[in-house]
py3Dmol code that shows the C-alpha trace and the ligand (Angstrom):
import py3Dmol

protein = """\
ATOM      1  CA  MET A   1      -9.275   7.791 -30.416  1.00  0.00           C
ATOM      2  CA  THR A   2      -7.975   8.381 -26.823  1.00  0.00           C
ATOM      3  CA  VAL A   3      -7.595   5.750 -24.079  1.00  0.00           C
ATOM      4  CA  THR A   4     -10.570   7.370 -22.383  1.00  0.00           C
ATOM      5  CA  ASP A   5     -12.646   7.098 -25.561  1.00  0.00           C
ATOM      6  CA  VAL A   6     -11.719   3.344 -25.870  1.00  0.00           C
ATOM      7  CA  ARG A   7     -12.780   2.729 -22.252  1.00  0.00           C
ATOM      8  CA  ALA A   8     -15.926   4.772 -22.614  1.00  0.00           C
ATOM      9  CA  ASN A   9     -16.901   2.421 -25.434  1.00  0.00           C
ATOM     10  CA  THR A  10     -16.537  -0.746 -23.450  1.00  0.00           C
ATOM     11  CA  VAL A  11     -19.605  -2.579 -21.772  1.00  0.00           C
ATOM     12  CA  ASP A  12     -19.250  -0.186 -18.785  1.00  0.00           C
ATOM     13  CA  GLY A  13     -18.967   2.839 -21.055  1.00  0.00           C
ATOM     14  CA  ALA A  14     -22.095   4.494 -19.699  1.00  0.00           C
ATOM     15  CA  TRP A  15     -20.733   4.081 -16.078  1.00  0.00           C
ATOM     16  CA  PHE A  16     -17.297   5.173 -17.075  1.00  0.00           C
ATOM     17  CA  ALA A  17     -18.487   8.285 -18.929  1.00  0.00           C
ATOM     18  CA  GLU A  18     -20.825   9.279 -15.928  1.00  0.00           C
ATOM     19  CA  VAL A  19     -17.951   8.847 -13.390  1.00  0.00           C
ATOM     20  CA  ARG A  20     -15.638  11.012 -15.444  1.00  0.00           C
ATOM     21  CA  GLU A  21     -18.322  13.695 -16.073  1.00  0.00           C
ATOM     22  CA  LEU A  22     -19.274  13.921 -12.339  1.00  0.00           C
ATOM     23  CA  ALA A  23     -15.651  14.021 -11.458  1.00  0.00           C
ATOM     24  CA  ARG A  24     -15.337  17.006 -13.843  1.00  0.00           C
ATOM     25  CA  ASP A  25     -18.338  18.685 -12.353  1.00  0.00           C
ATOM     26  CA  ARG A  26     -16.865  18.353  -8.856  1.00  0.00           C
ATOM     27  CA  ASP A  27     -13.305  19.384  -9.859  1.00  0.00           C
ATOM     28  CA  ALA A  28     -12.235  15.983  -8.441  1.00  0.00           C
ATOM     29  CA  VAL A  29      -9.305  13.833  -9.160  1.00  0.00           C
ATOM     30  CA  LEU A  30      -9.911  10.102  -8.899  1.00  0.00           C
ATOM     31  CA  LEU A  31      -7.172   8.096  -7.235  1.00  0.00           C
ATOM     32  CA  ALA A  32      -7.216   4.240  -7.093  1.00  0.00           C
ATOM     33  CA  HIS A  33      -4.956   1.967  -5.207  1.00  0.00           C
ATOM     34  CA  ASN A  34      -3.412  -1.075  -6.878  1.00  0.00           C
ATOM     35  CA  TYR A  35      -5.673  -3.465  -4.904  1.00  0.00           C
ATOM     36  CA  GLN A  36      -8.887  -1.856  -6.166  1.00  0.00           C
ATOM     37  CA  LEU A  37     -11.351  -3.711  -8.490  1.00  0.00           C
ATOM     38  CA  PRO A  38     -10.104  -3.630 -12.090  1.00  0.00           C
ATOM     39  CA  GLU A  39     -12.976  -1.253 -13.282  1.00  0.00           C
ATOM     40  CA  ILE A  40     -12.132   1.177 -10.479  1.00  0.00           C
ATOM     41  CA  GLN A  41      -8.503   1.127 -11.466  1.00  0.00           C
ATOM     42  CA  ASP A  42      -9.343   1.782 -15.080  1.00  0.00           C
ATOM     43  CA  VAL A  43     -11.615   4.731 -14.471  1.00  0.00           C
ATOM     44  CA  ALA A  44      -9.292   6.434 -12.013  1.00  0.00           C
ATOM     45  CA  HIS A  45      -7.099   9.321 -13.238  1.00  0.00           C
ATOM     46  CA  HIS A  46      -4.203   7.752 -11.257  1.00  0.00           C
ATOM     47  CA  THR A  47      -3.577   4.310 -10.026  1.00  0.00           C
ATOM     48  CA  GLY A  48      -0.702   3.443  -7.743  1.00  0.00           C
ATOM     49  CA  ASP A  49       0.520   2.643  -4.256  1.00  0.00           C
ATOM     50  CA  SER A  50      -0.464   4.660  -1.280  1.00  0.00           C
ATOM     51  CA  LEU A  51       2.753   6.737  -1.151  1.00  0.00           C
ATOM     52  CA  ALA A  52       2.450   7.728  -4.965  1.00  0.00           C
ATOM     53  CA  LEU A  53      -1.102   8.513  -4.568  1.00  0.00           C
ATOM     54  CA  SER A  54      -0.518  10.619  -1.465  1.00  0.00           C
ATOM     55  CA  ARG A  55       1.967  12.603  -3.473  1.00  0.00           C
ATOM     56  CA  ILE A  56      -0.446  13.194  -6.305  1.00  0.00           C
ATOM     57  CA  ALA A  57      -3.059  14.217  -3.765  1.00  0.00           C
ATOM     58  CA  ALA A  58      -0.851  16.829  -2.226  1.00  0.00           C
ATOM     59  CA  GLU A  59       0.253  18.129  -5.669  1.00  0.00           C
ATOM     60  CA  SER A  60      -2.985  18.071  -7.514  1.00  0.00           C
ATOM     61  CA  SER A  61      -4.774  21.336  -8.413  1.00  0.00           C
ATOM     62  CA  ALA A  62      -8.172  19.640  -8.012  1.00  0.00           C
ATOM     63  CA  SER A  63     -10.217  20.943  -5.053  1.00  0.00           C
ATOM     64  CA  THR A  64     -11.609  17.424  -4.393  1.00  0.00           C
ATOM     65  CA  ILE A  65      -9.832  14.072  -3.994  1.00  0.00           C
ATOM     66  CA  VAL A  66     -11.790  10.924  -4.336  1.00  0.00           C
ATOM     67  CA  PHE A  67      -9.625   8.248  -2.722  1.00  0.00           C
ATOM     68  CA  CYS A  68     -10.529   4.778  -3.869  1.00  0.00           C
ATOM     69  CA  GLY A  69      -8.597   2.776  -1.274  1.00  0.00           C
ATOM     70  CA  VAL A  70      -8.911   2.164   2.437  1.00  0.00           C
ATOM     71  CA  HIS A  71      -9.616   4.804   5.155  1.00  0.00           C
ATOM     72  CA  PHE A  72      -6.036   5.374   6.453  1.00  0.00           C
ATOM     73  CA  MET A  73      -4.927   6.333   2.834  1.00  0.00           C
ATOM     74  CA  ALA A  74      -7.684   8.828   2.480  1.00  0.00           C
ATOM     75  CA  GLU A  75      -6.638  10.203   5.908  1.00  0.00           C
ATOM     76  CA  THR A  76      -3.169  10.472   4.684  1.00  0.00           C
ATOM     77  CA  ALA A  77      -4.314  12.487   1.775  1.00  0.00           C
ATOM     78  CA  LYS A  78      -6.235  14.786   4.033  1.00  0.00           C
ATOM     79  CA  ILE A  79      -3.200  15.200   6.319  1.00  0.00           C
ATOM     80  CA  LEU A  80      -1.099  16.276   3.276  1.00  0.00           C
ATOM     81  CA  ALA A  81      -3.861  18.413   1.648  1.00  0.00           C
ATOM     82  CA  PRO A  82      -5.936  19.780   4.568  1.00  0.00           C
ATOM     83  CA  ASP A  83      -7.604  22.453   2.430  1.00  0.00           C
ATOM     84  CA  LYS A  84      -8.932  19.995  -0.095  1.00  0.00           C
ATOM     85  CA  THR A  85     -12.228  17.931   0.247  1.00  0.00           C
ATOM     86  CA  VAL A  86     -11.247  14.335   0.515  1.00  0.00           C
ATOM     87  CA  LEU A  87     -13.938  11.645  -0.231  1.00  0.00           C
ATOM     88  CA  ILE A  88     -13.763   7.891   0.187  1.00  0.00           C
ATOM     89  CA  PRO A  89     -16.615   6.073  -1.512  1.00  0.00           C
ATOM     90  CA  ASP A  90     -17.238   3.856   1.488  1.00  0.00           C
ATOM     91  CA  ALA A  91     -15.932   5.008   4.920  1.00  0.00           C
ATOM     92  CA  ARG A  92     -16.241   1.470   6.174  1.00  0.00           C
ATOM     93  CA  ALA A  93     -13.226   0.360   4.098  1.00  0.00           C
ATOM     94  CA  GLY A  94     -10.817  -0.067   7.033  1.00  0.00           C
ATOM     95  CA  CYS A  95      -7.612  -2.069   7.304  1.00  0.00           C
ATOM     96  CA  SER A  96      -6.759  -4.879   9.677  1.00  0.00           C
ATOM     97  CA  LEU A  97      -3.035  -3.871   9.712  1.00  0.00           C
ATOM     98  CA  ALA A  98      -3.855  -0.217  10.682  1.00  0.00           C
ATOM     99  CA  ASP A  99      -6.335  -1.465  13.300  1.00  0.00           C
ATOM    100  CA  SER A 100      -3.620  -3.565  14.907  1.00  0.00           C
ATOM    101  CA  ILE A 101      -2.290  -0.664  17.102  1.00  0.00           C
ATOM    102  CA  THR A 102      -4.194   2.232  18.704  1.00  0.00           C
ATOM    103  CA  ALA A 103      -2.770   5.586  19.757  1.00  0.00           C
ATOM    104  CA  ASP A 104      -3.295   4.627  23.342  1.00  0.00           C
ATOM    105  CA  GLU A 105      -1.300   1.373  22.868  1.00  0.00           C
ATOM    106  CA  LEU A 106       1.485   3.311  21.088  1.00  0.00           C
ATOM    107  CA  ARG A 107       1.625   5.906  24.014  1.00  0.00           C
ATOM    108  CA  SER A 108       1.922   3.005  26.508  1.00  0.00           C
ATOM    109  CA  TRP A 109       4.696   1.311  24.365  1.00  0.00           C
ATOM    110  CA  LYS A 110       6.536   4.718  24.231  1.00  0.00           C
ATOM    111  CA  ALA A 111       6.393   5.032  27.956  1.00  0.00           C
ATOM    112  CA  GLU A 112       8.145   1.662  28.259  1.00  0.00           C
ATOM    113  CA  HIS A 113      10.994   2.856  25.993  1.00  0.00           C
ATOM    114  CA  PRO A 114      11.655   6.603  26.757  1.00  0.00           C
ATOM    115  CA  GLY A 115      13.828   8.235  24.137  1.00  0.00           C
ATOM    116  CA  ALA A 116      13.006   5.615  21.348  1.00  0.00           C
ATOM    117  CA  VAL A 117      12.455   6.729  17.891  1.00  0.00           C
ATOM    118  CA  VAL A 118       8.939   5.642  16.590  1.00  0.00           C
ATOM    119  CA  VAL A 119       8.885   4.463  13.008  1.00  0.00           C
ATOM    120  CA  SER A 120       5.422   3.688  11.644  1.00  0.00           C
ATOM    121  CA  TYR A 121       4.599   2.010   8.398  1.00  0.00           C
ATOM    122  CA  VAL A 122       2.182   4.211   6.411  1.00  0.00           C
ATOM    123  CA  ASN A 123      -0.743   1.690   7.129  1.00  0.00           C
ATOM    124  CA  THR A 124      -1.590   3.488  10.397  1.00  0.00           C
ATOM    125  CA  THR A 125      -4.461   5.738  11.472  1.00  0.00           C
ATOM    126  CA  ALA A 126      -4.043   9.564  11.687  1.00  0.00           C
ATOM    127  CA  ALA A 127      -4.015   9.288  15.529  1.00  0.00           C
ATOM    128  CA  VAL A 128      -1.155   6.839  15.460  1.00  0.00           C
ATOM    129  CA  LYS A 129       0.787   8.926  12.871  1.00  0.00           C
ATOM    130  CA  SER A 130       0.361  11.853  15.356  1.00  0.00           C
ATOM    131  CA  GLU A 131       2.448   9.815  17.874  1.00  0.00           C
ATOM    132  CA  THR A 132       5.063   8.934  15.228  1.00  0.00           C
ATOM    133  CA  ASP A 133       8.492  10.416  14.562  1.00  0.00           C
ATOM    134  CA  ILE A 134       8.898   9.161  11.023  1.00  0.00           C
ATOM    135  CA  CYS A 135       6.632   7.163   8.750  1.00  0.00           C
ATOM    136  CA  CYS A 136       8.036   4.652   6.237  1.00  0.00           C
ATOM    137  CA  THR A 137       7.094   2.615   3.265  1.00  0.00           C
ATOM    138  CA  SER A 138       8.110  -0.857   2.487  1.00  0.00           C
ATOM    139  CA  SER A 139      10.668   0.507  -0.093  1.00  0.00           C
ATOM    140  CA  ASN A 140      12.342   3.014   2.330  1.00  0.00           C
ATOM    141  CA  ALA A 141      11.813   1.127   5.644  1.00  0.00           C
ATOM    142  CA  VAL A 142      15.444  -0.152   5.791  1.00  0.00           C
ATOM    143  CA  GLU A 143      16.827   3.364   4.865  1.00  0.00           C
ATOM    144  CA  VAL A 144      14.679   5.115   7.511  1.00  0.00           C
ATOM    145  CA  VAL A 145      15.774   2.748  10.256  1.00  0.00           C
ATOM    146  CA  ALA A 146      19.474   2.912   9.062  1.00  0.00           C
ATOM    147  CA  SER A 147      19.264   6.815   9.307  1.00  0.00           C
ATOM    148  CA  ILE A 148      18.548   6.631  13.113  1.00  0.00           C
ATOM    149  CA  PRO A 149      21.687   6.756  15.231  1.00  0.00           C
ATOM    150  CA  ALA A 150      22.734   3.269  16.234  1.00  0.00           C
ATOM    151  CA  ASP A 151      22.538   4.062  19.981  1.00  0.00           C
ATOM    152  CA  ARG A 152      18.816   5.056  19.841  1.00  0.00           C
ATOM    153  CA  GLU A 153      16.191   2.486  20.475  1.00  0.00           C
ATOM    154  CA  VAL A 154      13.651   2.096  17.586  1.00  0.00           C
ATOM    155  CA  LEU A 155       9.983   1.145  18.005  1.00  0.00           C
ATOM    156  CA  PHE A 156       8.737  -0.178  14.631  1.00  0.00           C
ATOM    157  CA  LEU A 157       5.076  -0.711  13.922  1.00  0.00           C
ATOM    158  CA  PRO A 158       2.615  -2.129  13.092  1.00  0.00           C
ATOM    159  CA  ASP A 159       3.689  -4.894  10.661  1.00  0.00           C
ATOM    160  CA  GLN A 160       5.749  -7.639  12.282  1.00  0.00           C
ATOM    161  CA  PHE A 161       6.785  -9.181   8.848  1.00  0.00           C
ATOM    162  CA  LEU A 162       8.102  -5.926   7.422  1.00  0.00           C
ATOM    163  CA  GLY A 163       9.725  -5.176  10.820  1.00  0.00           C
ATOM    164  CA  ALA A 164      11.404  -8.610  10.773  1.00  0.00           C
ATOM    165  CA  HIS A 165      12.663  -7.922   7.252  1.00  0.00           C
ATOM    166  CA  VAL A 166      14.172  -4.601   8.307  1.00  0.00           C
ATOM    167  CA  ARG A 167      15.692  -6.017  11.542  1.00  0.00           C
ATOM    168  CA  ARG A 168      17.248  -8.863   9.641  1.00  0.00           C
ATOM    169  CA  THR A 169      18.666  -6.590   6.780  1.00  0.00           C
ATOM    170  CA  LEU A 170      20.177  -4.255   9.363  1.00  0.00           C
ATOM    171  CA  ASN A 171      21.016  -6.811  12.097  1.00  0.00           C
ATOM    172  CA  ARG A 172      19.789  -4.175  14.512  1.00  0.00           C
ATOM    173  CA  GLN A 173      19.334  -5.461  18.029  1.00  0.00           C
ATOM    174  CA  ASN A 174      17.738  -2.403  19.694  1.00  0.00           C
ATOM    175  CA  MET A 175      14.827  -2.374  17.238  1.00  0.00           C
ATOM    176  CA  HIS A 176      11.433  -3.476  18.847  1.00  0.00           C
ATOM    177  CA  VAL A 177       8.643  -4.665  16.496  1.00  0.00           C
ATOM    178  CA  TRP A 178       5.001  -4.524  17.244  1.00  0.00           C
ATOM    179  CA  ALA A 179       3.204  -7.856  16.525  1.00  0.00           C
ATOM    180  CA  GLY A 180       0.592  -6.578  14.059  1.00  0.00           C
ATOM    181  CA  GLU A 181      -0.281  -8.086  10.796  1.00  0.00           C
ATOM    182  CA  CYS A 182      -2.585  -7.809   7.825  1.00  0.00           C
ATOM    183  CA  HIS A 183      -5.059 -10.742   7.549  1.00  0.00           C
ATOM    184  CA  VAL A 184      -4.559 -10.904   3.764  1.00  0.00           C
ATOM    185  CA  HIS A 185      -0.813 -10.855   3.689  1.00  0.00           C
ATOM    186  CA  ALA A 186      -0.469 -13.097   6.732  1.00  0.00           C
ATOM    187  CA  GLY A 187      -2.698 -15.646   4.817  1.00  0.00           C
ATOM    188  CA  ILE A 188      -0.023 -15.924   1.980  1.00  0.00           C
ATOM    189  CA  ASN A 189       2.154 -18.373   3.756  1.00  0.00           C
ATOM    190  CA  GLY A 190       5.387 -20.253   3.379  1.00  0.00           C
ATOM    191  CA  ALA A 191       3.858 -23.619   2.602  1.00  0.00           C
ATOM    192  CA  GLU A 192       1.903 -22.101  -0.317  1.00  0.00           C
ATOM    193  CA  LEU A 193       4.851 -20.336  -1.644  1.00  0.00           C
ATOM    194  CA  THR A 194       7.018 -23.531  -1.484  1.00  0.00           C
ATOM    195  CA  ALA A 195       4.414 -25.569  -3.212  1.00  0.00           C
ATOM    196  CA  GLN A 196       3.943 -22.972  -6.015  1.00  0.00           C
ATOM    197  CA  ALA A 197       7.776 -22.486  -6.448  1.00  0.00           C
ATOM    198  CA  THR A 198       8.092 -26.251  -6.792  1.00  0.00           C
ATOM    199  CA  ALA A 199       5.258 -26.536  -9.326  1.00  0.00           C
ATOM    200  CA  HIS A 200       6.614 -23.570 -11.386  1.00  0.00           C
ATOM    201  CA  PRO A 201      10.379 -24.166 -11.339  1.00  0.00           C
ATOM    202  CA  ASP A 202      11.125 -21.421 -14.027  1.00  0.00           C
ATOM    203  CA  ALA A 203       8.972 -18.820 -12.496  1.00  0.00           C
ATOM    204  CA  GLU A 204      10.317 -15.722 -10.775  1.00  0.00           C
ATOM    205  CA  LEU A 205       8.837 -14.812  -7.447  1.00  0.00           C
ATOM    206  CA  PHE A 206       7.594 -11.364  -6.565  1.00  0.00           C
ATOM    207  CA  VAL A 207       6.981 -11.006  -2.730  1.00  0.00           C
ATOM    208  CA  HIS A 208       5.652  -8.117  -0.846  1.00  0.00           C
ATOM    209  CA  PRO A 209       7.555  -7.708   2.474  1.00  0.00           C
ATOM    210  CA  GLU A 210       4.322  -7.657   4.414  1.00  0.00           C
ATOM    211  CA  CYS A 211       3.558 -11.225   3.408  1.00  0.00           C
ATOM    212  CA  GLY A 212       3.824 -13.972   5.958  1.00  0.00           C
ATOM    213  CA  CYS A 213       5.852 -15.779   3.316  1.00  0.00           C
ATOM    214  CA  ALA A 214       8.610 -13.118   2.975  1.00  0.00           C
ATOM    215  CA  THR A 215      10.716 -14.954   5.633  1.00  0.00           C
ATOM    216  CA  SER A 216      10.121 -18.304   3.762  1.00  0.00           C
ATOM    217  CA  ALA A 217      11.026 -16.673   0.384  1.00  0.00           C
ATOM    218  CA  LEU A 218      14.384 -15.566   1.825  1.00  0.00           C
ATOM    219  CA  TYR A 219      14.837 -18.952   3.439  1.00  0.00           C
ATOM    220  CA  LEU A 220      14.178 -20.691   0.173  1.00  0.00           C
ATOM    221  CA  ALA A 221      16.614 -18.473  -1.629  1.00  0.00           C
ATOM    222  CA  GLY A 222      19.295 -18.933   1.178  1.00  0.00           C
ATOM    223  CA  SER A 223      18.897 -22.617   1.182  1.00  0.00           C
ATOM    224  CA  GLY A 224      19.259 -22.892  -2.618  1.00  0.00           C
ATOM    225  CA  ALA A 225      15.893 -24.556  -3.005  1.00  0.00           C
ATOM    226  CA  VAL A 226      15.027 -21.491  -5.291  1.00  0.00           C
ATOM    227  CA  PRO A 227      17.814 -19.591  -7.003  1.00  0.00           C
ATOM    228  CA  ALA A 228      18.277 -16.243  -5.134  1.00  0.00           C
ATOM    229  CA  ASP A 229      18.088 -14.262  -8.254  1.00  0.00           C
ATOM    230  CA  ARG A 230      14.484 -15.576  -8.880  1.00  0.00           C
ATOM    231  CA  VAL A 231      13.212 -14.173  -5.563  1.00  0.00           C
ATOM    232  CA  LYS A 232      12.434 -10.494  -5.388  1.00  0.00           C
ATOM    233  CA  ILE A 233      11.048  -8.817  -2.204  1.00  0.00           C
ATOM    234  CA  LEU A 234       9.250  -5.694  -3.695  1.00  0.00           C
ATOM    235  CA  SER A 235       6.784  -3.007  -2.727  1.00  0.00           C
ATOM    236  CA  THR A 236       3.786  -2.847  -5.084  1.00  0.00           C
ATOM    237  CA  GLY A 237       5.380  -0.022  -7.010  1.00  0.00           C
ATOM    238  CA  GLY A 238       8.669  -2.003  -7.200  1.00  0.00           C
ATOM    239  CA  MET A 239       6.787  -4.936  -8.713  1.00  0.00           C
ATOM    240  CA  LEU A 240       5.669  -2.875 -11.524  1.00  0.00           C
ATOM    241  CA  ASP A 241       9.211  -1.768 -12.340  1.00  0.00           C
ATOM    242  CA  ALA A 242      10.534  -5.364 -12.020  1.00  0.00           C
ATOM    243  CA  ALA A 243       7.704  -6.625 -14.295  1.00  0.00           C
ATOM    244  CA  ARG A 244       8.593  -4.122 -17.019  1.00  0.00           C
ATOM    245  CA  ALA A 245      12.247  -5.109 -16.681  1.00  0.00           C
ATOM    246  CA  SER A 246      11.775  -8.835 -16.373  1.00  0.00           C
ATOM    247  CA  ARG A 247      12.635 -11.409 -19.075  1.00  0.00           C
ATOM    248  CA  ALA A 248      10.749 -14.116 -17.266  1.00  0.00           C
ATOM    249  CA  THR A 249       7.764 -15.830 -18.949  1.00  0.00           C
ATOM    250  CA  GLU A 250       6.088 -16.659 -15.741  1.00  0.00           C
ATOM    251  CA  VAL A 251       5.991 -14.801 -12.397  1.00  0.00           C
ATOM    252  CA  LEU A 252       4.388 -15.863  -9.038  1.00  0.00           C
ATOM    253  CA  VAL A 253       2.995 -12.926  -7.167  1.00  0.00           C
ATOM    254  CA  ALA A 254       2.688 -12.877  -3.357  1.00  0.00           C
ATOM    255  CA  THR A 255       0.488  -9.922  -2.432  1.00  0.00           C
ATOM    256  CA  GLU A 256      -3.107  -8.969  -2.664  1.00  0.00           C
ATOM    257  CA  VAL A 257      -4.622 -10.252  -5.970  1.00  0.00           C
ATOM    258  CA  GLY A 258      -5.693  -6.786  -7.256  1.00  0.00           C
ATOM    259  CA  MET A 259      -2.078  -6.204  -8.133  1.00  0.00           C
ATOM    260  CA  LEU A 260      -2.329  -8.715 -10.920  1.00  0.00           C
ATOM    261  CA  HIS A 261      -4.433  -6.244 -12.969  1.00  0.00           C
ATOM    262  CA  GLN A 262      -1.609  -3.579 -13.079  1.00  0.00           C
ATOM    263  CA  LEU A 263       1.143  -6.200 -13.549  1.00  0.00           C
ATOM    264  CA  ARG A 264      -0.634  -7.656 -16.559  1.00  0.00           C
ATOM    265  CA  ARG A 265      -1.094  -4.196 -18.073  1.00  0.00           C
ATOM    266  CA  ALA A 266       2.542  -3.388 -17.405  1.00  0.00           C
ATOM    267  CA  ALA A 267       3.922  -6.593 -18.938  1.00  0.00           C
ATOM    268  CA  PRO A 268       1.150  -8.372 -20.997  1.00  0.00           C
ATOM    269  CA  GLU A 269       3.645 -11.019 -22.331  1.00  0.00           C
ATOM    270  CA  ILE A 270       4.297 -12.382 -18.827  1.00  0.00           C
ATOM    271  CA  ASP A 271       2.096 -15.098 -17.140  1.00  0.00           C
ATOM    272  CA  PHE A 272       1.368 -13.664 -13.694  1.00  0.00           C
ATOM    273  CA  ARG A 273      -0.027 -16.047 -11.093  1.00  0.00           C
ATOM    274  CA  ALA A 274      -1.104 -15.412  -7.554  1.00  0.00           C
ATOM    275  CA  VAL A 275       0.596 -17.471  -4.892  1.00  0.00           C
ATOM    276  CA  ASN A 276      -2.747 -17.429  -3.045  1.00  0.00           C
ATOM    277  CA  GLU A 277      -5.769 -16.560  -5.230  1.00  0.00           C
ATOM    278  CA  ARG A 278      -7.832 -16.110  -2.111  1.00  0.00           C
ATOM    279  CA  ALA A 279      -5.606 -13.218  -0.978  1.00  0.00           C
ATOM    280  CA  SER A 280      -8.261 -10.520  -1.558  1.00  0.00           C
ATOM    281  CA  CYS A 281      -8.760  -7.520   0.734  1.00  0.00           C
ATOM    282  CA  ARG A 282     -12.465  -7.231   1.669  1.00  0.00           C
ATOM    283  CA  TYR A 283     -11.992  -3.628   2.582  1.00  0.00           C
ATOM    284  CA  MET A 284     -10.366  -2.671  -0.699  1.00  0.00           C
ATOM    285  CA  LYS A 285     -13.268  -4.363  -2.518  1.00  0.00           C
ATOM    286  CA  MET A 286     -15.910  -2.252  -0.628  1.00  0.00           C
ATOM    287  CA  ILE A 287     -15.155   0.473  -3.142  1.00  0.00           C
ATOM    288  CA  THR A 288     -17.584  -0.785  -5.745  1.00  0.00           C
ATOM    289  CA  PRO A 289     -18.619   0.962  -8.998  1.00  0.00           C
ATOM    290  CA  GLU A 290     -21.968   1.840  -7.399  1.00  0.00           C
ATOM    291  CA  ALA A 291     -20.261   3.281  -4.381  1.00  0.00           C
ATOM    292  CA  LEU A 292     -18.033   5.422  -6.512  1.00  0.00           C
ATOM    293  CA  LEU A 293     -21.042   6.835  -8.367  1.00  0.00           C
ATOM    294  CA  ARG A 294     -22.887   7.500  -5.128  1.00  0.00           C
ATOM    295  CA  SER A 295     -19.817   9.288  -3.725  1.00  0.00           C
ATOM    296  CA  LEU A 296     -19.501  11.575  -6.746  1.00  0.00           C
ATOM    297  CA  ARG A 297     -23.233  12.296  -6.875  1.00  0.00           C
ATOM    298  CA  GLU A 298     -23.827  12.962  -3.136  1.00  0.00           C
ATOM    299  CA  GLY A 299     -20.350  13.972  -1.888  1.00  0.00           C
ATOM    300  CA  THR A 300     -20.045  10.931   0.418  1.00  0.00           C
ATOM    301  CA  ASP A 301     -18.178   9.892   2.519  1.00  0.00           C
ATOM    302  CA  GLU A 302     -16.166  12.953   3.492  1.00  0.00           C
ATOM    303  CA  VAL A 303     -12.970  12.299   5.453  1.00  0.00           C
ATOM    304  CA  HIS A 304     -12.197  14.533   8.415  1.00  0.00           C
ATOM    305  CA  VAL A 305      -8.960  14.554  10.424  1.00  0.00           C
ATOM    306  CA  ASP A 306      -8.673  16.756  13.563  1.00  0.00           C
ATOM    307  CA  PRO A 307      -6.388  19.573  12.618  1.00  0.00           C
ATOM    308  CA  GLU A 308      -4.207  19.209  15.669  1.00  0.00           C
ATOM    309  CA  LEU A 309      -3.618  15.489  14.998  1.00  0.00           C
ATOM    310  CA  ALA A 310      -3.130  16.240  11.264  1.00  0.00           C
ATOM    311  CA  ALA A 311      -0.491  18.863  12.031  1.00  0.00           C
ATOM    312  CA  ARG A 312       1.430  16.385  14.341  1.00  0.00           C
ATOM    313  CA  GLY A 313       1.187  13.641  11.725  1.00  0.00           C
ATOM    314  CA  ARG A 314       2.153  15.789   8.799  1.00  0.00           C
ATOM    315  CA  ALA A 315       5.794  16.064   9.788  1.00  0.00           C
ATOM    316  CA  ALA A 316       6.139  12.296  10.007  1.00  0.00           C
ATOM    317  CA  VAL A 317       4.502  11.746   6.657  1.00  0.00           C
ATOM    318  CA  GLN A 318       6.518  14.531   5.041  1.00  0.00           C
ATOM    319  CA  ARG A 319       9.738  12.901   6.234  1.00  0.00           C
ATOM    320  CA  MET A 320       8.500   9.715   4.592  1.00  0.00           C
ATOM    321  CA  ILE A 321       7.776  11.379   1.352  1.00  0.00           C
ATOM    322  CA  ALA A 322      11.185  13.042   1.331  1.00  0.00           C
ATOM    323  CA  ILE A 323      12.925   9.721   1.752  1.00  0.00           C
ATOM    324  CA  GLY A 324      10.639   7.387  -0.114  1.00  0.00           C
ATOM    325  CA  ARG A 325      11.215   6.492  -3.770  1.00  0.00           C
ATOM    326  CA  PRO A 326       8.146   6.848  -5.980  1.00  0.00           C
ATOM    327  CA  GLY A 327       6.175   3.622  -5.942  1.00  0.00           C
ATOM    328  CA  GLY A 328       7.336   2.690  -2.545  1.00  0.00           C
ATOM    329  CA  ALA A 329       4.329   1.891  -0.379  1.00  0.00           C
ATOM    330  CA  GLU A 330       1.855  -0.875  -0.153  1.00  0.00           C
TER     331      GLU A 330
END
"""
ligand_1 = """\
8
SF4
S -4.493 -5.728 2.142
Fe -4.130 -5.738 4.372
S -2.789 -4.051 4.728
Fe -3.785 -3.693 2.720
S -5.590 -2.573 3.139
Fe -6.180 -4.624 3.122
S -6.106 -5.260 5.346
Fe -4.906 -3.372 5.060
"""
view = py3Dmol.view(width=600, height=400)
view.addModel(protein, "pdb")
view.setStyle({"model": 0}, {"cartoon": {"style": "trace"}})
view.addModel(ligand_1, "xyz")
view.setStyle({"model": 1}, {"stick": {}})
view.zoomTo()
view.show()
């Protein structure tokens, strides 16, 4: 019996089977981000972070991509695969981090710093990517900024926590960081992390660098409050690798709670606990089982990116893909 057969025989078997059949009929590949609902992750052909999924979208032979994630991710897939039909089951699935800077705001910022190199985290709209020199992921952000000549100013956007992590790592003074944040990650704060680390003294800490607590995690490690080797600042893909390699029995996870599903599948023997169980992205959770079915039945919601914008953004995204390690984005 295959994995697909096993899942098709679960309580949601009829839904699972219908989704897969409709996908076959549409010649569609189903991609799900790590923060999606567990049943969406399970029915997808591929689950991963936004970089890994973008790569799969570009390389897939399927004529349609159904992107179960948020809108900028589906836009990125369309930028990389302009000839394919890209669907997102609910086009209202936005992202507070991507919304924290517009293309107009970026143009004004660039005008204040002529000659600066613009580095954008992948959580940005297609319009912002079209004004970007190079995109980055949380895994390769340090490498990307380090590759820019030391005498060039850098404009880093939109995430202030990831930017602070890069600036601290490289000790780079001519790097300006946009004050954007994700409401989910900013809600995972240092006080909660400290309380959890104290309550679970033997647990490892997996922290996503977008989290408001990333600075606190580094401080805790630096101050000796938590042994440095217990704190790991990781992208979501990096968390899965670390889970498989870990000998810990308990791990505290500081990122969106959807990540726990993949971690528990990757290392079932480890007790994974969320630092903040309320850290759930309402946009990610708009992709419901019903929305996915509707999308496959009716071909909604199709994602369009202006071809001129897409062409400008593609170079920045392709540089990101060339430098990024698999499993390196949110
Ligand atoms: S968790 Fe935050 S950064 Fe990720 S999609 Fe949701 S709002 Fe955007």
